[in-house]
N, C-alpha and C positions, 0 to 999 in steps of 0.2 A: 538487846529487845527479846520478851519471848516471843513466842511462837505458838498463835492457839490453831487448834483442828476443830472445825466444827462436822458433824457427825447428823445430818437431817433424817430422821426415822430411821435409822440403821437396822437393820432385821436378823444381822446372822450373827450371833454370839462371837463363833471363832474370830472373824475379821475384825470386829471390836477389840476381842483381846490383842489380836495381834498388834492395830492403830496402836492400842495402849501400850504395849509394848515399844512401839517406835517413838511413840509421845515422851517415853520415859528415856529413850536412848539419845533422842534430840530436844530434850528440855525444853518440850512442846505440854502446854494445858491442852485438854481435851474438855471441848462443850456436846454433850449430848441432847438432843433434841426431841423430846416424846411426839408421837407416838415410838417405843422401843419394841422389836421384836424377840425381846427378852427379859429374862430379870437379870438386875445388875450382878445379884449374889449366886449367880450361875455358877455349877463347878465348872463347867467348858470356857466360860469365860473368863476365869481365873486362872483354868490351866492353859488358855491361848497365850497368857501374857507372863507365864514360868512364875517366878520366884521376885517380879519386880510390883506386884499388885500393892504393895505398901507404898510404892514411888510414884504412886500415879496421881497426878495433879488435875481432876476432872470435877464439871458441873452439870446436872442435869435441868432442863428447861421444859416445861409445860408445851410452848410451842415457839415459833418462829417469832411472833411480837417478841414474847416474852425474854427471848434471847435478844433482839437487838435493843429493847428497854435497856438492857443489862451489860452492852456489850458496843463500844462506840469505838470507831476505827475503820481500817481498809478491808473491805470484803474482797476477795477473789475466788469464785465462783467456778469449782472444778466439773465440766458437764461435755457431754458426748456432742453438743449443740453449739460447744465455743468454737468461734471463729479464729482464734489465735493459740500460739503455742505458750505453755508456762514458762519455756526458758528466755521469753520474750519480760517477763515482769522483770523490774527492778526493783526488789525487795527494800535495799539500803537506800533507796530515796524515801520511802515511808518513814512519817515520824513520828506517825501514830501506831494506834496495835495491829497487828496483822493477824486477819482470821482468813484460811485457806477452809472454805464449804464444799464439802461432798453429801451427796444425795443419800437413799437407799438405793442396795442392790438393784432393786428389782425397777423400782421406777424413776429413779434420780431425786433431784431437788424439783418443787414444784415451777410450773410454768410460769407461774405469776410473779415468783421470786426472781425469775432470772430473766423477765421480760423489762423489770423495773431498772436492770444496770448491766444491760447486754454488753455494753464496755469492757466489765468487769469479768466475762465468761471465756473459761479457756478449756482448751481439749487436751489430753498428752496425745502427742500424733500415734496413732497405728494405723496398719493396713486394713482396708475395707472388708476382712473376709471376718472381722470383730465387733461389736458395737462398742465395748469398751472394756479396757483392763479389769482385774478383783480390785475392789474396793479397799483392801489394804494394801495393794501396792502402787496404787495410784496416790494415796497417802503418804508412801515411804517416801516416791519420787519426788513431790510436793514439799515434804518434808525436806529433804535432800537439797533439793534448788534453793530453797528461802533461808536455811541456815549456812548452807556453803556462802552465798552473798552477806550474809549479817555475820559470820565468823562468830558466831557465840562462844564465849570463854567457858561456860559450862561444857564444852563437847570438844574433848580429844582430839586436836586434828596435828597432823596428818599420822599421827601413831598410838598404838593401844597404850592406854592410861598405866601408871603407875599400880593404879590401887587395883591392877587386874593381873595380869603376867608383865606390863610393863614393855615400852618400846624397845629393848633390845633383848627380848626373848628368842628370838630366833638364832641371833649370835651368840646367845648363852646355851643354849638347848643341847642337850649329851645325846645327840641320833641312835648310839648304841643302845641307851635307855632305852628310847622309844621304840625302835626296832625290835628289842625283845619282849617289851611289854605288848605292842601289837601282836607279833605271830603267837602270844600266849592267847589273847583274844579271838586270833581269829582259830586255835588251836592248833597250829600248824607243830607243835611241840609236845 
């Protein structure tokens, strides 16, 4: 089952770019709900997701009502006001599409949206020294939890894919060559 990440009014292009990269890595679709604090063609946004921009599966919506009308499924809201840890979610029991919903960096998700579904509001546990973690970090944590439970076939678990360096890379790497290259890079020679 494909995981869906929803950003409600994202403001910072670097965060959204990083989330795009995470969505590519976890084979998730990204849903962006306007207003956005940036233009999607912004250089910083593309730079944040490095050379993965062409693999991003995303859609933009005018508002939350537009999003809800087009996307039926199970909504999980990640908010500092949630009373349960996301580790308590059993994604594998869901038979309908899963939507991990995150709010803007400065305000979060609108209170009226959260109050309609308090049962599905989750907080990533932190100390009382901070209000919340960085948005892109929160998305990465939630994507990992969901994808680990769903064990998506598109994700190479638990080793480096053969399309990259391969699962036996460390066993085969010639450390003497790497050590020499590292010394040259540092200027030791």
